[in-house]
PDB file of N, CA, C and O in Angstrom, chain B, residues numbered from 101:
ATOM      1  N   UNK B 101     -19.298  14.454  20.126  1.00  0.00           N
ATOM      2  CA  UNK B 101     -17.923  14.850  20.059  1.00  0.00           C
ATOM      3  C   UNK B 101     -17.193  13.934  19.075  1.00  0.00           C
ATOM      4  O   UNK B 101     -17.321  12.712  19.149  1.00  0.00           O
ATOM      5  N   UNK B 102     -16.445  14.512  18.173  1.00  0.00           N
ATOM      6  CA  UNK B 102     -15.690  13.764  17.185  1.00  0.00           C
ATOM      7  C   UNK B 102     -14.296  13.501  17.708  1.00  0.00           C
ATOM      8  O   UNK B 102     -13.605  14.405  18.177  1.00  0.00           O
ATOM      9  N   UNK B 103     -13.896  12.238  17.618  1.00  0.00           N
ATOM     10  CA  UNK B 103     -12.544  11.892  18.053  1.00  0.00           C
ATOM     11  C   UNK B 103     -11.543  12.399  17.024  1.00  0.00           C
ATOM     12  O   UNK B 103     -11.776  12.317  15.819  1.00  0.00           O
ATOM     13  N   UNK B 104     -10.450  12.912  17.506  1.00  0.00           N
ATOM     14  CA  UNK B 104      -9.391  13.349  16.609  1.00  0.00           C
ATOM     15  C   UNK B 104      -8.202  12.432  16.805  1.00  0.00           C
ATOM     16  O   UNK B 104      -7.995  11.883  17.887  1.00  0.00           O
ATOM     17  N   UNK B 105      -7.440  12.275  15.770  1.00  0.00           N
ATOM     18  CA  UNK B 105      -6.244  11.460  15.888  1.00  0.00           C
ATOM     19  C   UNK B 105      -5.039  12.282  15.465  1.00  0.00           C
ATOM     20  O   UNK B 105      -5.142  13.217  14.671  1.00  0.00           O
ATOM     21  N   UNK B 106      -3.925  11.917  16.004  1.00  0.00           N
ATOM     22  CA  UNK B 106      -2.696  12.566  15.583  1.00  0.00           C
ATOM     23  C   UNK B 106      -2.417  12.143  14.149  1.00  0.00           C
ATOM     24  O   UNK B 106      -2.780  11.041  13.738  1.00  0.00           O
ATOM     25  N   UNK B 107      -1.787  12.999  13.411  1.00  0.00           N
ATOM     26  CA  UNK B 107      -1.440  12.682  12.045  1.00  0.00           C
ATOM     27  C   UNK B 107      -0.440  11.529  12.017  1.00  0.00           C
ATOM     28  O   UNK B 107       0.566  11.545  12.726  1.00  0.00           O
ATOM     29  N   UNK B 108      -0.733  10.543  11.197  1.00  0.00           N
ATOM     30  CA  UNK B 108       0.155   9.405  10.999  1.00  0.00           C
ATOM     31  C   UNK B 108       0.273   9.215   9.495  1.00  0.00           C
ATOM     32  O   UNK B 108      -0.723   8.911   8.839  1.00  0.00           O
ATOM     33  N   UNK B 109       1.453   9.384   8.939  1.00  0.00           N
ATOM     34  CA  UNK B 109       1.593   9.337   7.482  1.00  0.00           C
ATOM     35  C   UNK B 109       1.061   8.060   6.842  1.00  0.00           C
ATOM     36  O   UNK B 109       0.453   8.121   5.774  1.00  0.00           O
ATOM     37  N   UNK B 110       1.273   6.911   7.467  1.00  0.00           N
ATOM     38  CA  UNK B 110       0.776   5.665   6.887  1.00  0.00           C
ATOM     39  C   UNK B 110      -0.747   5.622   6.914  1.00  0.00           C
ATOM     40  O   UNK B 110      -1.374   5.234   5.928  1.00  0.00           O
ATOM     41  N   UNK B 111      -1.343   6.017   8.031  1.00  0.00           N
ATOM     42  CA  UNK B 111      -2.804   6.059   8.105  1.00  0.00           C
ATOM     43  C   UNK B 111      -3.371   7.090   7.136  1.00  0.00           C
ATOM     44  O   UNK B 111      -4.453   6.894   6.582  1.00  0.00           O
ATOM     45  N   UNK B 112      -2.646   8.189   6.929  1.00  0.00           N
ATOM     46  CA  UNK B 112      -3.090   9.198   5.967  1.00  0.00           C
ATOM     47  C   UNK B 112      -3.147   8.618   4.552  1.00  0.00           C
ATOM     48  O   UNK B 112      -4.094   8.885   3.812  1.00  0.00           O
ATOM     49  N   UNK B 113      -2.141   7.826   4.173  1.00  0.00           N
ATOM     50  CA  UNK B 113      -2.141   7.204   2.844  1.00  0.00           C
ATOM     51  C   UNK B 113      -3.297   6.219   2.721  1.00  0.00           C
ATOM     52  O   UNK B 113      -3.988   6.193   1.702  1.00  0.00           O
ATOM     53  N   UNK B 114      -3.508   5.414   3.748  1.00  0.00           N
ATOM     54  CA  UNK B 114      -4.614   4.452   3.717  1.00  0.00           C
ATOM     55  C   UNK B 114      -5.943   5.187   3.591  1.00  0.00           C
ATOM     56  O   UNK B 114      -6.828   4.739   2.861  1.00  0.00           O
ATOM     57  N   UNK B 115      -6.097   6.305   4.290  1.00  0.00           N
ATOM     58  CA  UNK B 115      -7.310   7.107   4.171  1.00  0.00           C
ATOM     59  C   UNK B 115      -7.462   7.668   2.760  1.00  0.00           C
ATOM     60  O   UNK B 115      -8.569   7.700   2.222  1.00  0.00           O
ATOM     61  N   UNK B 116      -6.350   8.113   2.154  1.00  0.00           N
ATOM     62  CA  UNK B 116      -6.385   8.602   0.769  1.00  0.00           C
ATOM     63  C   UNK B 116      -6.874   7.514  -0.178  1.00  0.00           C
ATOM     64  O   UNK B 116      -7.694   7.772  -1.059  1.00  0.00           O
ATOM     65  N   UNK B 117      -6.363   6.291   0.008  1.00  0.00           N
ATOM     66  CA  UNK B 117      -6.774   5.181  -0.850  1.00  0.00           C
ATOM     67  C   UNK B 117      -8.258   4.882  -0.675  1.00  0.00           C
ATOM     68  O   UNK B 117      -8.958   4.604  -1.648  1.00  0.00           O
ATOM     69  N   UNK B 118      -8.734   4.939   0.559  1.00  0.00           N
ATOM     70  CA  UNK B 118     -10.155   4.718   0.815  1.00  0.00           C
ATOM     71  C   UNK B 118     -11.026   5.799   0.222  1.00  0.00           C
ATOM     72  O   UNK B 118     -12.173   5.541  -0.143  1.00  0.00           O
ATOM     73  N   UNK B 119     -10.498   7.011   0.119  1.00  0.00           N
ATOM     74  CA  UNK B 119     -11.259   8.142  -0.409  1.00  0.00           C
ATOM     75  C   UNK B 119     -11.401   8.094  -1.931  1.00  0.00           C
ATOM     76  O   UNK B 119     -12.141   8.895  -2.501  1.00  0.00           O
ATOM     77  N   UNK B 120     -10.711   7.176  -2.593  1.00  0.00           N
ATOM     78  CA  UNK B 120     -10.814   7.087  -4.055  1.00  0.00           C
ATOM     79  C   UNK B 120     -12.190   6.593  -4.488  1.00  0.00           C
ATOM     80  O   UNK B 120     -12.593   6.787  -5.635  1.00  0.00           O
ATOM     81  N   UNK B 121     -12.907   5.954  -3.568  1.00  0.00           N
ATOM     82  CA  UNK B 121     -14.209   5.397  -3.918  1.00  0.00           C
ATOM     83  C   UNK B 121     -14.092   4.071  -4.649  1.00  0.00           C
ATOM     84  O   UNK B 121     -15.096   3.504  -5.079  1.00  0.00           O
ATOM     85  N   UNK B 122     -12.876   3.578  -4.789  1.00  0.00           N
ATOM     86  CA  UNK B 122     -12.635   2.297  -5.440  1.00  0.00           C
ATOM     87  C   UNK B 122     -12.017   1.352  -4.417  1.00  0.00           C
ATOM     88  O   UNK B 122     -11.417   1.784  -3.434  1.00  0.00           O
ATOM     89  N   UNK B 123     -12.174   0.075  -4.663  1.00  0.00           N
ATOM     90  CA  UNK B 123     -11.600  -0.902  -3.752  1.00  0.00           C
ATOM     91  C   UNK B 123     -10.091  -0.957  -3.963  1.00  0.00           C
ATOM     92  O   UNK B 123      -9.616  -1.403  -5.007  1.00  0.00           O
ATOM     93  N   UNK B 124      -9.356  -0.505  -2.976  1.00  0.00           N
ATOM     94  CA  UNK B 124      -7.898  -0.541  -3.028  1.00  0.00           C
ATOM     95  C   UNK B 124      -7.432  -1.284  -1.780  1.00  0.00           C
ATOM     96  O   UNK B 124      -7.435  -0.732  -0.680  1.00  0.00           O
ATOM     97  N   UNK B 125      -7.039  -2.522  -1.960  1.00  0.00           N
ATOM     98  CA  UNK B 125      -6.545  -3.319  -0.850  1.00  0.00           C
ATOM     99  C   UNK B 125      -5.035  -3.178  -0.773  1.00  0.00           C
ATOM    100  O   UNK B 125      -4.351  -3.116  -1.795  1.00  0.00           O
ATOM    101  N   UNK B 126      -4.524  -3.128   0.447  1.00  0.00           N
ATOM    102  CA  UNK B 126      -3.077  -3.056   0.615  1.00  0.00           C
ATOM    103  C   UNK B 126      -2.728  -3.705   1.943  1.00  0.00           C
ATOM    104  O   UNK B 126      -3.584  -3.927   2.798  1.00  0.00           O
ATOM    105  N   UNK B 127      -1.457  -4.000   2.087  1.00  0.00           N
ATOM    106  CA  UNK B 127      -1.024  -4.619   3.329  1.00  0.00           C
ATOM    107  C   UNK B 127       0.453  -4.443   3.554  1.00  0.00           C
ATOM    108  O   UNK B 127       1.196  -4.011   2.673  1.00  0.00           O
ATOM    109  N   UNK B 128       0.861  -4.791   4.764  1.00  0.00           N
ATOM    110  CA  UNK B 128       2.253  -4.664   5.152  1.00  0.00           C
ATOM    111  C   UNK B 128       2.549  -5.794   6.126  1.00  0.00           C
ATOM    112  O   UNK B 128       1.762  -6.070   7.031  1.00  0.00           O
ATOM    113  N   UNK B 129       3.678  -6.438   5.933  1.00  0.00           N
ATOM    114  CA  UNK B 129       4.068  -7.547   6.803  1.00  0.00           C
ATOM    115  C   UNK B 129       5.502  -7.341   7.250  1.00  0.00           C
ATOM    116  O   UNK B 129       6.388  -7.091   6.433  1.00  0.00           O
ATOM    117  N   UNK B 130       5.723  -7.448   8.549  1.00  0.00           N
ATOM    118  CA  UNK B 130       7.066  -7.277   9.087  1.00  0.00           C
ATOM    119  C   UNK B 130       7.832  -8.586   9.019  1.00  0.00           C
ATOM    120  O   UNK B 130       7.298  -9.654   9.318  1.00  0.00           O
ATOM    121  N   UNK B 131       9.078  -8.484   8.625  1.00  0.00           N
ATOM    122  CA  UNK B 131      10.005  -9.601   8.662  1.00  0.00           C
ATOM    123  C   UNK B 131      11.115  -9.245   9.636  1.00  0.00           C
ATOM    124  O   UNK B 131      12.152  -8.726   9.224  1.00  0.00           O
ATOM    125  N   UNK B 132      10.924  -9.504  10.877  1.00  0.00           N
ATOM    126  CA  UNK B 132      11.828  -9.222  11.987  1.00  0.00           C
ATOM    127  C   UNK B 132      13.007  -8.326  11.620  1.00  0.00           C
ATOM    128  O   UNK B 132      12.915  -7.107  11.768  1.00  0.00           O
ATOM    129  N   UNK B 133      14.096  -8.891  11.152  1.00  0.00           N
ATOM    130  CA  UNK B 133      15.273  -8.072  10.859  1.00  0.00           C
ATOM    131  C   UNK B 133      15.479  -7.845   9.365  1.00  0.00           C
ATOM    132  O   UNK B 133      16.505  -7.305   8.950  1.00  0.00           O
ATOM    133  N   UNK B 134      14.507  -8.255   8.563  1.00  0.00           N
ATOM    134  CA  UNK B 134      14.631  -8.123   7.110  1.00  0.00           C
ATOM    135  C   UNK B 134      13.899  -6.899   6.557  1.00  0.00           C
ATOM    136  O   UNK B 134      14.136  -6.513   5.412  1.00  0.00           O
ATOM    137  N   UNK B 135      13.023  -6.289   7.336  1.00  0.00           N
ATOM    138  CA  UNK B 135      12.299  -5.115   6.866  1.00  0.00           C
ATOM    139  C   UNK B 135      10.811  -5.371   6.732  1.00  0.00           C
ATOM    140  O   UNK B 135      10.225  -6.117   7.516  1.00  0.00           O
ATOM    141  N   UNK B 136      10.203  -4.749   5.735  1.00  0.00           N
ATOM    142  CA  UNK B 136       8.751  -4.796   5.553  1.00  0.00           C
ATOM    143  C   UNK B 136       8.399  -5.203   4.122  1.00  0.00           C
ATOM    144  O   UNK B 136       8.968  -4.680   3.164  1.00  0.00           O
ATOM    145  N   UNK B 137       7.470  -6.128   3.984  1.00  0.00           N
ATOM    146  CA  UNK B 137       6.903  -6.458   2.674  1.00  0.00           C
ATOM    147  C   UNK B 137       5.612  -5.663   2.571  1.00  0.00           C
ATOM    148  O   UNK B 137       4.744  -5.772   3.437  1.00  0.00           O
ATOM    149  N   UNK B 138       5.479  -4.867   1.525  1.00  0.00           N
ATOM    150  CA  UNK B 138       4.317  -4.001   1.336  1.00  0.00           C
ATOM    151  C   UNK B 138       3.699  -4.360  -0.008  1.00  0.00           C
ATOM    152  O   UNK B 138       4.417  -4.592  -0.980  1.00  0.00           O
ATOM    153  N   UNK B 139       2.366  -4.406  -0.068  1.00  0.00           N
ATOM    154  CA  UNK B 139       1.705  -4.768  -1.308  1.00  0.00           C
ATOM    155  C   UNK B 139       0.412  -4.014  -1.515  1.00  0.00           C
ATOM    156  O   UNK B 139      -0.205  -3.515  -0.574  1.00  0.00           O
ATOM    157  N   UNK B 140       0.022  -3.946  -2.769  1.00  0.00           N
ATOM    158  CA  UNK B 140      -1.294  -3.444  -3.175  1.00  0.00           C
ATOM    159  C   UNK B 140      -1.949  -4.624  -3.868  1.00  0.00           C
ATOM    160  O   UNK B 140      -1.360  -5.217  -4.771  1.00  0.00           O
ATOM    161  N   UNK B 141      -3.141  -4.965  -3.465  1.00  0.00           N
ATOM    162  CA  UNK B 141      -3.840  -6.135  -3.982  1.00  0.00           C
ATOM    163  C   UNK B 141      -4.249  -7.003  -2.812  1.00  0.00           C
ATOM    164  O   UNK B 141      -4.291  -6.542  -1.672  1.00  0.00           O
ATOM    165  N   UNK B 142      -4.551  -8.259  -3.093  1.00  0.00           N
ATOM    166  CA  UNK B 142      -4.911  -9.167  -2.012  1.00  0.00           C
ATOM    167  C   UNK B 142      -4.491 -10.586  -2.372  1.00  0.00           C
ATOM    168  O   UNK B 142      -4.152 -10.879  -3.519  1.00  0.00           O
ATOM    169  N   UNK B 143      -4.522 -11.448  -1.384  1.00  0.00           N
ATOM    170  CA  UNK B 143      -4.094 -12.834  -1.579  1.00  0.00           C
ATOM    171  C   UNK B 143      -4.993 -13.573  -2.564  1.00  0.00           C
ATOM    172  O   UNK B 143      -4.509 -14.412  -3.324  1.00  0.00           O
ATOM    173  N   UNK B 144      -6.270 -13.282  -2.566  1.00  0.00           N
ATOM    174  CA  UNK B 144      -7.218 -13.990  -3.428  1.00  0.00           C
ATOM    175  C   UNK B 144      -7.045 -13.618  -4.893  1.00  0.00           C
ATOM    176  O   UNK B 144      -7.020 -14.496  -5.756  1.00  0.00           O
ATOM    177  N   UNK B 145      -6.926 -12.329  -5.182  1.00  0.00           N
ATOM    178  CA  UNK B 145      -6.838 -11.866  -6.570  1.00  0.00           C
ATOM    179  C   UNK B 145      -5.415 -11.602  -7.036  1.00  0.00           C
ATOM    180  O   UNK B 145      -5.193 -11.318  -8.213  1.00  0.00           O
ATOM    181  N   UNK B 146      -4.476 -11.689  -6.152  1.00  0.00           N
ATOM    182  CA  UNK B 146      -3.080 -11.462  -6.496  1.00  0.00           C
ATOM    183  C   UNK B 146      -2.629 -10.063  -6.118  1.00  0.00           C
ATOM    184  O   UNK B 146      -3.424  -9.126  -6.060  1.00  0.00           O
ATOM    185  N   UNK B 147      -1.363  -9.948  -5.869  1.00  0.00           N
ATOM    186  CA  UNK B 147      -0.790  -8.647  -5.554  1.00  0.00           C
ATOM    187  C   UNK B 147      -0.486  -7.930  -6.865  1.00  0.00           C
ATOM    188  O   UNK B 147       0.300  -8.412  -7.680  1.00  0.00           O
ATOM    189  N   UNK B 148      -1.104  -6.799  -7.055  1.00  0.00           N
ATOM    190  CA  UNK B 148      -0.892  -6.014  -8.264  1.00  0.00           C
ATOM    191  C   UNK B 148       0.451  -5.294  -8.216  1.00  0.00           C
ATOM    192  O   UNK B 148       1.005  -4.939  -9.256  1.00  0.00           O
ATOM    193  N   UNK B 149       0.971  -5.079  -7.020  1.00  0.00           N
ATOM    194  CA  UNK B 149       2.291  -4.477  -6.828  1.00  0.00           C
ATOM    195  C   UNK B 149       2.804  -4.934  -5.472  1.00  0.00           C
ATOM    196  O   UNK B 149       2.035  -5.059  -4.519  1.00  0.00           O
ATOM    197  N   UNK B 150       4.095  -5.182  -5.390  1.00  0.00           N
ATOM    198  CA  UNK B 150       4.675  -5.655  -4.133  1.00  0.00           C
ATOM    199  C   UNK B 150       6.149  -5.266  -4.089  1.00  0.00           C
ATOM    200  O   UNK B 150       6.837  -5.263  -5.110  1.00  0.00           O
ATOM    201  N   UNK B 151       6.618  -4.938  -2.887  1.00  0.00           N
ATOM    202  CA  UNK B 151       8.031  -4.582  -2.721  1.00  0.00           C
ATOM    203  C   UNK B 151       8.456  -4.907  -1.294  1.00  0.00           C
ATOM    204  O   UNK B 151       7.667  -4.750  -0.363  1.00  0.00           O
ATOM    205  N   UNK B 152       9.683  -5.355  -1.117  1.00  0.00           N
ATOM    206  CA  UNK B 152      10.249  -5.573   0.211  1.00  0.00           C
ATOM    207  C   UNK B 152      11.230  -4.440   0.489  1.00  0.00           C
ATOM    208  O   UNK B 152      12.164  -4.200  -0.276  1.00  0.00           O
ATOM    209  N   UNK B 153      10.999  -3.759   1.587  1.00  0.00           N
ATOM    210  CA  UNK B 153      11.837  -2.644   2.009  1.00  0.00           C
ATOM    211  C   UNK B 153      12.729  -3.097   3.152  1.00  0.00           C
ATOM    212  O   UNK B 153      12.242  -3.647   4.139  1.00  0.00           O
ATOM    213  N   UNK B 154      14.022  -2.872   3.028  1.00  0.00           N
ATOM    214  CA  UNK B 154      14.923  -3.180   4.128  1.00  0.00           C
ATOM    215  C   UNK B 154      14.722  -2.139   5.224  1.00  0.00           C
ATOM    216  O   UNK B 154      14.070  -1.115   5.018  1.00  0.00           O
ATOM    217  N   UNK B 155      15.288  -2.417   6.378  1.00  0.00           N
ATOM    218  CA  UNK B 155      15.098  -1.511   7.513  1.00  0.00           C
ATOM    219  C   UNK B 155      15.586  -0.098   7.223  1.00  0.00           C
ATOM    220  O   UNK B 155      15.020   0.864   7.744  1.00  0.00           O
ATOM    221  N   UNK B 156      16.613   0.047   6.412  1.00  0.00           N
ATOM    222  CA  UNK B 156      17.109   1.395   6.107  1.00  0.00           C
ATOM    223  C   UNK B 156      16.344   2.066   4.970  1.00  0.00           C
ATOM    224  O   UNK B 156      16.677   3.189   4.590  1.00  0.00           O
ATOM    225  N   UNK B 157      15.324   1.403   4.417  1.00  0.00           N
ATOM    226  CA  UNK B 157      14.503   1.975   3.347  1.00  0.00           C
ATOM    227  C   UNK B 157      13.083   2.310   3.803  1.00  0.00           C
ATOM    228  O   UNK B 157      12.246   2.659   2.972  1.00  0.00           O
ATOM    229  N   UNK B 158      12.796   2.216   5.080  1.00  0.00           N
ATOM    230  CA  UNK B 158      11.415   2.365   5.552  1.00  0.00           C
ATOM    231  C   UNK B 158      10.823   3.731   5.249  1.00  0.00           C
ATOM    232  O   UNK B 158       9.602   3.856   5.161  1.00  0.00           O
ATOM    233  N   UNK B 159      11.645   4.755   5.087  1.00  0.00           N
ATOM    234  CA  UNK B 159      11.119   6.076   4.710  1.00  0.00           C
ATOM    235  C   UNK B 159      10.546   6.068   3.294  1.00  0.00           C
ATOM    236  O   UNK B 159       9.809   6.979   2.918  1.00  0.00           O
ATOM    237  N   UNK B 160      10.879   5.053   2.515  1.00  0.00           N
ATOM    238  CA  UNK B 160      10.388   4.952   1.137  1.00  0.00           C
ATOM    239  C   UNK B 160       9.043   4.251   1.017  1.00  0.00           C
ATOM    240  O   UNK B 160       8.458   4.232  -0.066  1.00  0.00           O
ATOM    241  N   UNK B 161       8.537   3.674   2.106  1.00  0.00           N
ATOM    242  CA  UNK B 161       7.294   2.898   2.048  1.00  0.00           C
ATOM    243  C   UNK B 161       6.115   3.753   1.596  1.00  0.00           C
ATOM    244  O   UNK B 161       5.387   3.366   0.683  1.00  0.00           O
ATOM    245  N   UNK B 162       5.921   4.897   2.218  1.00  0.00           N
ATOM    246  CA  UNK B 162       4.739   5.721   1.929  1.00  0.00           C
ATOM    247  C   UNK B 162       4.748   6.249   0.498  1.00  0.00           C
ATOM    248  O   UNK B 162       3.728   6.140  -0.182  1.00  0.00           O
ATOM    249  N   UNK B 163       5.850   6.817   0.008  1.00  0.00           N
ATOM    250  CA  UNK B 163       5.845   7.252  -1.392  1.00  0.00           C
ATOM    251  C   UNK B 163       5.618   6.075  -2.357  1.00  0.00           C
ATOM    252  O   UNK B 163       4.920   6.220  -3.361  1.00  0.00           O
ATOM    253  N   UNK B 164       6.207   4.918  -2.051  1.00  0.00           N
ATOM    254  CA  UNK B 164       6.008   3.755  -2.916  1.00  0.00           C
ATOM    255  C   UNK B 164       4.541   3.332  -2.922  1.00  0.00           C
ATOM    256  O   UNK B 164       3.976   3.060  -3.981  1.00  0.00           O
ATOM    257  N   UNK B 165       3.928   3.277  -1.748  1.00  0.00           N
ATOM    258  CA  UNK B 165       2.530   2.862  -1.647  1.00  0.00           C
ATOM    259  C   UNK B 165       1.622   3.802  -2.427  1.00  0.00           C
ATOM    260  O   UNK B 165       0.722   3.345  -3.131  1.00  0.00           O
ATOM    261  N   UNK B 166       1.842   5.097  -2.314  1.00  0.00           N
ATOM    262  CA  UNK B 166       1.068   6.072  -3.094  1.00  0.00           C
ATOM    263  C   UNK B 166       1.229   5.838  -4.593  1.00  0.00           C
ATOM    264  O   UNK B 166       0.246   5.789  -5.332  1.00  0.00           O
ATOM    265  N   UNK B 167       2.477   5.695  -5.032  1.00  0.00           N
ATOM    266  CA  UNK B 167       2.748   5.518  -6.464  1.00  0.00           C
ATOM    267  C   UNK B 167       2.212   4.186  -6.970  1.00  0.00           C
ATOM    268  O   UNK B 167       1.640   4.125  -8.058  1.00  0.00           O
ATOM    269  N   UNK B 168       2.387   3.130  -6.205  1.00  0.00           N
ATOM    270  CA  UNK B 168       1.908   1.813  -6.625  1.00  0.00           C
ATOM    271  C   UNK B 168       0.389   1.796  -6.736  1.00  0.00           C
ATOM    272  O   UNK B 168      -0.155   1.252  -7.697  1.00  0.00           O
ATOM    273  N   UNK B 169      -0.297   2.383  -5.768  1.00  0.00           N
ATOM    274  CA  UNK B 169      -1.758   2.430  -5.818  1.00  0.00           C
ATOM    275  C   UNK B 169      -2.231   3.258  -7.008  1.00  0.00           C
ATOM    276  O   UNK B 169      -3.190   2.881  -7.682  1.00  0.00           O
ATOM    277  N   UNK B 170      -1.572   4.375  -7.270  1.00  0.00           N
ATOM    278  CA  UNK B 170      -1.952   5.214  -8.416  1.00  0.00           C
ATOM    279  C   UNK B 170      -1.774   4.443  -9.716  1.00  0.00           C
ATOM    280  O   UNK B 170      -2.622   4.526 -10.604  1.00  0.00           O
ATOM    281  N   UNK B 171      -0.683   3.696  -9.838  1.00  0.00           N
ATOM    282  CA  UNK B 171      -0.435   2.893 -11.040  1.00  0.00           C
ATOM    283  C   UNK B 171      -1.501   1.821 -11.201  1.00  0.00           C
ATOM    284  O   UNK B 171      -2.022   1.616 -12.297  1.00  0.00           O
ATOM    285  N   UNK B 172      -1.824   1.142 -10.116  1.00  0.00           N
ATOM    286  CA  UNK B 172      -2.840   0.088 -10.167  1.00  0.00           C
ATOM    287  C   UNK B 172      -4.198   0.668 -10.545  1.00  0.00           C
ATOM    288  O   UNK B 172      -4.909   0.091 -11.368  1.00  0.00           O
ATOM    289  N   UNK B 173      -4.560   1.793  -9.959  1.00  0.00           N
ATOM    290  CA  UNK B 173      -5.845   2.410 -10.276  1.00  0.00           C
ATOM    291  C   UNK B 173      -5.897   2.858 -11.737  1.00  0.00           C
ATOM    292  O   UNK B 173      -6.950   2.791 -12.372  1.00  0.00           O
ATOM    293  N   UNK B 174      -4.773   3.311 -12.263  1.00  0.00           N
ATOM    294  CA  UNK B 174      -4.719   3.802 -13.641  1.00  0.00           C
ATOM    295  C   UNK B 174      -4.830   2.659 -14.655  1.00  0.00           C
ATOM    296  O   UNK B 174      -5.541   2.784 -15.652  1.00  0.00           O
ATOM    297  N   UNK B 175      -4.133   1.547 -14.406  1.00  0.00           N
ATOM    298  CA  UNK B 175      -4.110   0.463 -15.391  1.00  0.00           C
ATOM    299  C   UNK B 175      -5.232  -0.543 -15.211  1.00  0.00           C
ATOM    300  O   UNK B 175      -5.490  -1.349 -16.105  1.00  0.00           O
ATOM    301  N   UNK B 176      -5.898  -0.506 -14.074  1.00  0.00           N
ATOM    302  CA  UNK B 176      -6.942  -1.493 -13.795  1.00  0.00           C
ATOM    303  C   UNK B 176      -6.461  -2.467 -12.749  1.00  0.00           C
ATOM    304  O   UNK B 176      -5.263  -2.600 -12.500  1.00  0.00           O
ATOM    305  N   UNK B 177      -7.393  -3.129 -12.154  1.00  0.00           N
ATOM    306  CA  UNK B 177      -7.088  -3.951 -10.994  1.00  0.00           C
ATOM    307  C   UNK B 177      -6.762  -5.370 -11.417  1.00  0.00           C
ATOM    308  O   UNK B 177      -7.655  -6.213 -11.502  1.00  0.00           O
ATOM    309  N   UNK B 178      -5.510  -5.639 -11.680  1.00  0.00           N
ATOM    310  CA  UNK B 178      -5.059  -7.004 -11.945  1.00  0.00           C
ATOM    311  C   UNK B 178      -3.565  -7.088 -11.670  1.00  0.00           C
ATOM    312  O   UNK B 178      -2.854  -6.083 -11.696  1.00  0.00           O
ATOM    313  N   UNK B 179      -3.114  -8.277 -11.413  1.00  0.00           N
ATOM    314  CA  UNK B 179      -1.693  -8.486 -11.164  1.00  0.00           C
ATOM    315  C   UNK B 179      -0.918  -8.207 -12.460  1.00  0.00           C
ATOM    316  O   UNK B 179      -1.458  -8.392 -13.551  1.00  0.00           O
ATOM    317  N   UNK B 180       0.329  -7.768 -12.350  1.00  0.00           N
ATOM    318  CA  UNK B 180       1.099  -7.413 -13.532  1.00  0.00           C
ATOM    319  C   UNK B 180       1.185  -8.506 -14.572  1.00  0.00           C
ATOM    320  O   UNK B 180       1.198  -8.204 -15.766  1.00  0.00           O
ATOM    321  N   UNK B 181       1.246  -9.795 -14.161  1.00  0.00           N
ATOM    322  CA  UNK B 181       1.350 -10.872 -15.146  1.00  0.00           C
ATOM    323  C   UNK B 181       0.044 -11.139 -15.871  1.00  0.00           C
ATOM    324  O   UNK B 181       0.010 -11.936 -16.808  1.00  0.00           O
ATOM    325  N   UNK B 182      -1.036 -10.481 -15.451  1.00  0.00           N
ATOM    326  CA  UNK B 182      -2.325 -10.609 -16.125  1.00  0.00           C
ATOM    327  C   UNK B 182      -2.570  -9.462 -17.094  1.00  0.00           C
ATOM    328  O   UNK B 182      -3.574  -9.463 -17.807  1.00  0.00           O
ATOM    329  N   UNK B 183      -1.674  -8.486 -17.132  1.00  0.00           N
ATOM    330  CA  UNK B 183      -1.867  -7.280 -17.960  1.00  0.00           C
ATOM    331  C   UNK B 183      -1.826  -7.605 -19.427  1.00  0.00           C
ATOM    332  O   UNK B 183      -1.970  -6.711 -20.261  1.00  0.00           O
TER     333      UNK B 183
END
């Protein structure tokens, strides 16, 4: 029996990134009352894209993550200051 999950837009985006067949690291960190820091990349190699979303901008996280990952995949995997 295959487990099914309810649709979750954030998990759907993460699944899309995994389906690219390329290593796409991303993360999200909550800042209590300041919102969410979201990034594509990793601590070791640098964040190739990063943005802090205030609490009233959280609906923008998923479109930003999709666009940021697409940009990173298109230009190559490096932080912007290494371009």
